[in-house]
C-alpha positions in Angstrom: 6.2 18.6 28.8 7.3 19.1 32.3 5.3 20.3 35.0 6.2 21.2 39.0 3.4 20.5 40.8 2.5 22.0 44.4 0.1 20.7 46.5 -1.3 24.3 48.0 -3.9 25.8 50.7 -4.1 28.8 48.1 -1.9 30.3 45.5 -2.6 33.5 43.4 -0.8 35.1 40.3 -0.4 39.0 39.3 0.2 40.8 36.3 1.3 44.4 37.3 -0.4 44.6 40.3 -3.6 42.9 39.4 -4.5 39.1 40.5 -5.3 37.6 37.1 -5.7 33.9 38.6 -6.3 32.1 42.1 -7.2 29.0 43.3 -8.0 27.6 47.1 -7.1 24.4 48.2 -5.8 22.5 45.2 -2.4 22.4 42.9 -0.2 25.1 41.6 1.2 23.8 38.5 3.9 25.3 36.7 4.1 24.2 33.1 7.0 24.1 30.1 6.5 22.8 26.8 9.7 21.1 25.3 11.1 21.5 21.9 9.2 18.4 19.9 6.3 18.5 22.3 3.0 17.7 20.8 -0.6 17.9 21.8 -0.4 14.3 23.1 2.1 15.2 25.8 0.0 17.9 27.0 -3.0 15.6 27.1 -1.0 12.9 28.9 0.7 15.4 31.5 -2.7 17.0 32.3 -4.2 13.4 33.1 -1.2 12.8 35.4 -1.8 15.9 37.2 -5.4 15.3 37.6 -4.8 11.8 39.1 -1.7 12.6 40.9 -2.7 11.1 44.3 -1.0 13.7 46.8 -3.8 14.6 49.1 -4.6 13.2 52.2 -7.2 10.2 52.9 -8.9 9.8 56.2 -5.7 8.1 57.6 -3.6 10.9 56.7 -1.7 9.2 53.6 -1.3 10.7 50.5 -3.6 8.7 48.8 -6.4 11.2 47.0 -6.2 13.0 43.4 -7.2 16.3 42.8 -10.2 14.9 41.3 -11.0 12.9 44.1 -10.6 16.0 46.6 -12.7 18.6 44.0 -9.8 20.8 44.3 -8.9 23.6 42.0 -5.6 24.1 39.9 -3.5 27.7 39.4 -1.6 26.8 36.1 1.2 29.1 35.3 3.7 28.8 32.3 7.1 28.6 33.4 9.9 28.3 30.4 12.5 28.3 32.9 11.7 24.4 33.5 13.7 23.6 30.4 16.6 25.2 32.3 19.9 23.3 31.1 22.5 23.8 34.0 25.1 21.4 33.1 27.7 23.8 31.9 28.7 26.9 32.8 26.5 29.3 35.4 24.0 30.6 33.0 21.5 28.4 32.4 20.4 27.2 28.5 16.9 27.1 27.5 17.4 25.8 24.1 15.2 22.7 24.8 12.4 24.9 25.6 9.6 24.7 22.6 9.5 28.1 20.4 7.0 30.4 22.0 4.0 29.7 19.6 4.2 26.1 20.4 4.5 26.8 24.0 1.5 29.0 24.3 -0.6 26.3 22.2 0.5 23.5 24.6 0.1 25.5 27.8 -3.1 26.2 26.9 -4.0 23.0 25.7 -2.9 21.6 29.0 -4.9 23.9 31.0 -8.2 22.9 28.9 -7.5 19.3 29.3 -7.8 19.8 33.0 -10.9 21.7 32.7 -12.1 19.0 30.5 -12.0 16.6 33.5 -14.1 18.9 35.6 -11.4 20.7 37.5 -11.7 24.4 38.0 -8.8 26.0 36.6 -7.4 29.3 36.5 -4.1 30.5 34.8 -1.3 33.3 34.5 -0.6 35.1 31.4 1.8 33.4 28.9 5.0 35.3 28.6 4.3 37.8 31.0 6.3 39.2 33.9 4.2 37.4 36.6 4.3 37.3 40.6 3.0 34.1 42.0 2.3 33.6 45.6 1.4 30.3 47.1 1.1 28.6 50.6 2.6 25.0 49.8 0.7 22.6 51.7 3.1 19.7 53.3 5.2 21.0 51.5 4.5 18.7 48.8 6.1 19.5 45.5 6.1 16.8 42.8 8.3 17.1 39.5 6.5 15.8 36.5 7.7 14.8 33.0 5.7 13.8 30.1 8.5 11.9 28.8 9.1 10.0 31.7 5.9 7.5 31.2 4.6 6.3 27.6 1.1 6.1 28.8 -1.6 7.8 30.9 
């Protein structure tokens, strides 16, 4: 699985003009399940996101995690993180998981964060969403569950 993690002061997601999810200080996490991913990948990625030390400590260094600061997370499905842009001008998305697998793993990822005590809100899988955020820093980190074998 892949995630684009953004440290935010606030973020919200709308579908058809209605706000369906939001967070205050914490993370906006855009998530994509890749073909071949399983529950272990979702669990591993959620653990990495929860423990990612990108929040400021008392000395102003990025040394605290979402768990440490008690922040929330807005989790949004985004299959375009699977974009293959190696050839031509039109991205290909064949490496993304099938929609039914993608939805199941996206929901598993969000639930794993909740299980760690993080307040999680989500978007709507497969919907046309409008996401608004205030990126804090800005801090934006790319994670891929395949990059590291252990939590």
